[in-house]
C-alpha positions in Angstrom: -5.5 12.8 3.8 -2.2 13.8 5.4 -0.3 13.7 2.1 -0.6 12.6 -1.5 1.8 10.3 -3.4 2.3 11.4 -7.0 3.9 9.0 -9.5 5.3 7.5 -11.4 7.4 10.6 -12.2 10.5 9.2 -13.9 11.3 6.0 -15.9 13.9 3.5 -14.8 12.8 3.0 -11.2 11.0 0.0 -9.6 7.7 1.3 -11.0 8.6 0.8 -14.6 8.8 3.1 -17.6 6.7 6.2 -18.1 6.8 9.1 -20.6 8.9 11.8 -18.9 7.8 14.7 -21.0 5.0 16.2 -19.0 5.3 14.4 -15.6 7.2 17.2 -13.8 4.6 19.7 -15.1 1.8 17.5 -13.8 3.7 17.2 -10.5 3.8 21.0 -10.3 0.1 21.2 -11.1 -0.7 18.6 -8.4 1.5 20.4 -5.8 -0.3 23.7 -6.4 -3.7 22.2 -6.3 -3.4 20.3 -3.1 -3.6 21.5 0.5 -1.6 18.6 1.7 2.0 17.7 0.9 2.6 16.0 -2.4 5.3 13.3 -2.3 6.9 12.4 -5.7 7.6 8.6 -6.4 9.0 6.7 -9.2 12.5 6.7 -10.6 13.9 9.0 -7.9 17.6 9.5 -7.6 19.3 12.6 -6.0 19.4 14.7 -9.2 15.7 13.9 -9.9 14.8 14.5 -6.4 16.1 18.1 -6.8 14.0 18.4 -9.9 10.9 17.2 -7.9 11.5 19.7 -5.1 11.8 22.5 -7.7 8.5 21.3 -9.2 6.9 21.8 -5.8 7.0 18.3 -4.2 7.2 18.4 -0.4 9.2 15.2 -0.4 10.2 12.1 -2.4 9.9 8.4 -1.9 12.6 6.1 -3.3 13.3 2.4 -3.4 16.1 1.7 -5.9 18.8 4.0 -4.4 18.4 2.2 -1.1 19.0 -1.3 -2.4 22.3 -3.0 -1.5 25.3 -2.5 -3.7 25.2 -4.4 -6.9 21.4 -4.9 -6.8 20.7 -1.8 -9.0 22.8 0.8 -11.0 21.7 3.6 -8.7 22.5 1.7 -5.5 24.6 3.7 -3.1 23.6 2.2 0.3 21.3 3.7 2.8 23.7 6.3 4.3 24.9 7.5 0.8 21.4 7.7 -0.5 20.2 9.8 2.5 23.2 12.1 2.2 22.6 12.6 -1.5 19.0 13.3 -1.0 19.8 15.8 1.7 22.2 17.5 -0.6 19.5 17.6 -3.2 17.5 19.8 -0.8 20.2 22.5 -0.6 
């Protein structure tokens, strides 16, 4: 495999609700155990993306933040979402 998707990390995204308590710890464990990049998915917004990167994720996958304005509470448009995710990397 070239990469591994890990999710659902957070509740509230297009993947539905999950218990948040130990998902970041599990993400950290998965990132440490794999030789390929681990990509976090599920309920990702810019602040949560930063938490995923801190947990060892090589990247994130998101849907909700890219939806057109008014379609979801986190919607910020494609350009805004990309800028916010880049800022989360800093």
